N, C-alpha and C positions, 0 to 999 in steps of 0.2 A: 330629559331625553338626551339622545346622543347622535352625533354625526358619524355615520358608518362609512367604511371605505367602499367606493363604487368599483365594481369589478369591470375590468377592461376586456376588449376584444381579445380572444385567445383563451379566456377563462372558460373551462368546460361548463360551468353552471349556466352560462348564457345560451348554451346550445341544447340544454335539456328542457323538455316540456315540464312546466311547473305542475305540482300536485294540487288538486282542489283543496280548499280550506274546509275542514270538517266541522270546526267549532270556532266561534268568535269568543275568545276568552281573554284573560288579563295579559297573557303573553303576546297574543295577536295585537291587542290594543297598544301595548308597549312598542311592538314592531312598527305599527302605523305611526306612532309618535316619532320614533327614531327615523323612519323614512321621510316624514315631513321635514324634520330638521335637516336631513341629508339633502333632500331635493332643493330646499331653499338655500342651503349653503353652497350648492354646486355652482351657480344657480341653474335650475331647470324648471320646465313646465310639466314634466311627468317623470315618474319613476316606477319601475316594476320591482317586486320583491327579489327576483333572481339577480337583479343588478347590484344588490347588496348581499348576495350569496345565500339567499333563502329561497328554496324551491317551493313557493306557495303561489297560488293564483290570486295575487293581491297587487293592486296598482293604484297610484295616485295621479291626479291631474289638477293643476292650478295654473291657468293661463296668465294670472296676474302675478305669478311668482311671489306670493305672500303679501302682496299689497292690499288685497281685498280678501280677508280670511273666509268670508262666506262663499268664495269661489273655489275652495278646496273640495275636490270630489274624491271619495274613497270608494274603490270598486273591489268587491270580494267576489271571486269566481265569475268574472265578466265574460260574456259571450256576445258576439255581434249577431243580431237577429235580422237586421235589414241593412242594406247598403245600396246607394244609387249615385249615379253621376261619376265624374272623374275630374280630378284637379292635380296639376303637376306643379310642384313648388320645391324650394330648398328645404332640406331636412338635415338635422344633426342628431347626435346621441351622446349622452353622458358617458356611455361605455366605449365610445369611439371619439374621444375628445379632439377638438380642433379640426375635425373633418366635416364638411357639409357637401351635400350633393343633391341634385334634382331627382325627386322620386314622385311617381304617380300613385295616388291613393283615391279612395272613394270621396266624393264631395260631401255626402251626407251618410251618417250611420245611425243605427239605433242599437243600444247595448242593454242587455238584461244582466242584472248583477244583484248582490246583496250589499246593503250599506253597512256601516260599522256597527249598527244595532241589530243586524241580522234580518232586516226587512227587505223583501224582494222589491226591486225598483227597475224601471226602464227609463233610459235617458237617451234623448236624441242629441246629435251633435252635427255641426256643419263647419266647413272651412277648417280653421286651425284645431278646433275641438275634435272634429272627425279625424283629422290627421293624428292628433295625439292619442286618441282612443285606439286607432288602428296600430300605431307604433308600439304602444305599451302592451296591447294584446299580442302583437307579434312577439315581443319579448317573452311573454308567458308561454308562448308556443315554441320557443327556442329559435326564433327568427330575428335577424338583425336587419337594419335598413339597407346595409350593403348587399344583402341577398336579393334586393329588388333591382340592383344595378346589373348591367350587362357589359360585356366587351371591355373596351379600353378604360371606361370610367371605373369599373370594378377592379381591374388589374392595377390601375394607377394607385388607388387607395390602398389595396392590399400590399403592394410593393413598398409604399411609404411606411405602412405599419410594420412590415417585416424588417425594414431598415432600422426603425426606431427600437424594435425589440432587440435586434442584434447589437445595437450600440448601448443598450441598457437605459434608454430614455423613455421606454414605454412602461 
């Protein structure tokens, strides 16, 4: 497998809604393996396919960051079917490195998806898992966590990123 470059804020692929996966084949399974290697190398708890430049509705989550392989979840064509509650906590993103901000997300969600074998599944998550599910599905919809910010918080982050881009450090 391979570690792929993670696309950063400003890359158009991060703003386009990802296309549904039509078939789980050898190339998709290779992409999943590459994404796992990329996510763990970053290190991160989640990764959406468009973050590595592939516009497919595919995402991974592993809250253990590779420490417990049985906790790796592969979601193909995920859809949130239920959400409830609200929790406000710090959030960051591999595509916006070195920036964290307070974001409000649902406290509990239920997601319908296909697993890597093509079987339809439903999985509930709460707390950090719910946050990660929402964050990665946002990516697949072309939304970034900074889009949930308002006013000065959002302006501050975008100004810092703009400055990094201008100086060639982004």
